[in-house]
C-alpha positions, 0 to 999 in steps of 0.5 A: 500499500502507498500512503501520502502523509501531508501537512501544515497547508495553512490555507494555501488553496493552490498548493493543496490542489496541486498536492492532491493532483500529484498524489493522484498521479501515484496510484496512492491508496491512502491520504493522512493528514497531520494537521494545521489545515488553516490559519495564515493563508485566506482560502481555510474554508476551501482547504479544509472541505478539499481535506474532509473530501480526500484525506482517510485520516486528519489530525490536529495540529495547534493552528487547528486548536487554537483558532478553532477553540479560541484557546491559546497556549499562553497569553494572546497578543491583540494581534492573536485576537485579531488572528483568532477572530479573521479565522474564525469567520471563514469557519461554521460551527462545524468547522470548527467542531471538526477542527477541535475534534481530531485525534492528537496520533495515528499509528499501524504497522507497516511491513513489520515496523510501528509507525507513529503519526502526530503533528509535533511531538508525542507530548505536544502539538506546538513544541518543535524538534528540527533537525539539529537537535540532540540525539535524545531529543529525537530518541524521545520522538518514538516513546509513548505518551498519554496521547498516543494510540498504544504504549509502545516505542515507535520503529518510525516517527513522521510528524509535520510542524517544523515546514522542512523535510528531513529524515534520520536514523538512530537506534535502529530507528527513522524519523522523518519530518513531511515538511510543509504543503502550502508554507514550506520554508528552510531554516538554514539559508545564506545569500551567498550559499542558497540554490534558487529559492524554488528549491525550497517553496515548492509543496512538499509531503511523503509517500511510505509504501510497504506491507500495511498491517503486516507486524512481520519484517517480510516485505520491502519499506520505502519512503518517497520525498516530493516536492510539488510546484505550484502557482505562488502568483495565483494564491497571491491573486487575492491576497488582499483579502488576507489579515497577513498578508505582508507576512503571508506573501513573504513566507511563501515568496521566500522561504523563509519563517516571519520572525526569523530570530525566533528561528535563531533563539531555537539554533542559539539553544543548541549552541549554533552560531547563526552568523557562522552558518 
C-alpha cells in the first residue's frame, strides 16, 4: 500500500490542489493529514473542504486547535486575538467542531515497523523538534505518551509542524518530517550559498509504501519525499483579503519564517552560531 502523508497546509489553496493532483498520479490508496489545515493563508474554508473530501485520517495541528477553540497556549496578544476572529470568520460551527475534535496521533504497522504519526511531538502539538536537535531529543520522539494510540515504542515516527523535510536514522529507528504543503521554509539560509528559492517553496509531502498492517519484517518498506511546484502568483491573486498579507506573502515567496529571531533563538538553544551558518 502507498500512503501519502501531508501536513501544514495553512490555507494555501493552490498548493493543496497541486499536491492532491500529484498524489492521484501515484496510485496512492490512502491520504493522511497531520494537521494545521488553517491559519496564515486566506482560503481556510476551501482547504478544509478538500481535506475532508480527500483525506482518510486527519490529525489535529496546533493552529487547528487554537483557531477552532479560541484557547491559546499562553496569554494572547492583540494581534493573536485579531487572527482568531479573522480565521473563525471563515468557519461555521461544524467546521470548528471538526477541527477541535481531531485525534492527536495515529499509528499502524507497515512491513513489520510500528509507524507513529503526530503533528509535532508525542507529548505536545506545538513544540518544535528540528534536524539539528540532539540524539536524546530525537529519541524521545519514538516514546509513547498519554496521547499516543499505544504504549509501545515506535520504529518509525512521521511528523510535521517545522515546515521542512528531513529524515534521520538513530537506534535502528527512522524519524521523518514530511515538510509543509502550503508554507514550506528552510531555516538554514545564507545568500551566498543558497540554491534557487523554488527548491524550498514547492509544496512538500511524503509517501510511505509497504505491507500495510503486517507486523512481520517480510516485505520492503520505502519512503518517498515529494516536492510539487504550484502557482504562488495565483495563490496571491486575492492577497488583499488576507489579514496577514505581508507575512504570508513574505513566507511563501521567500521560503523563510516571518520571525527569524525565533529561529535564531532556537539555534542558540542548540549552541549553533547562526552568523557562521
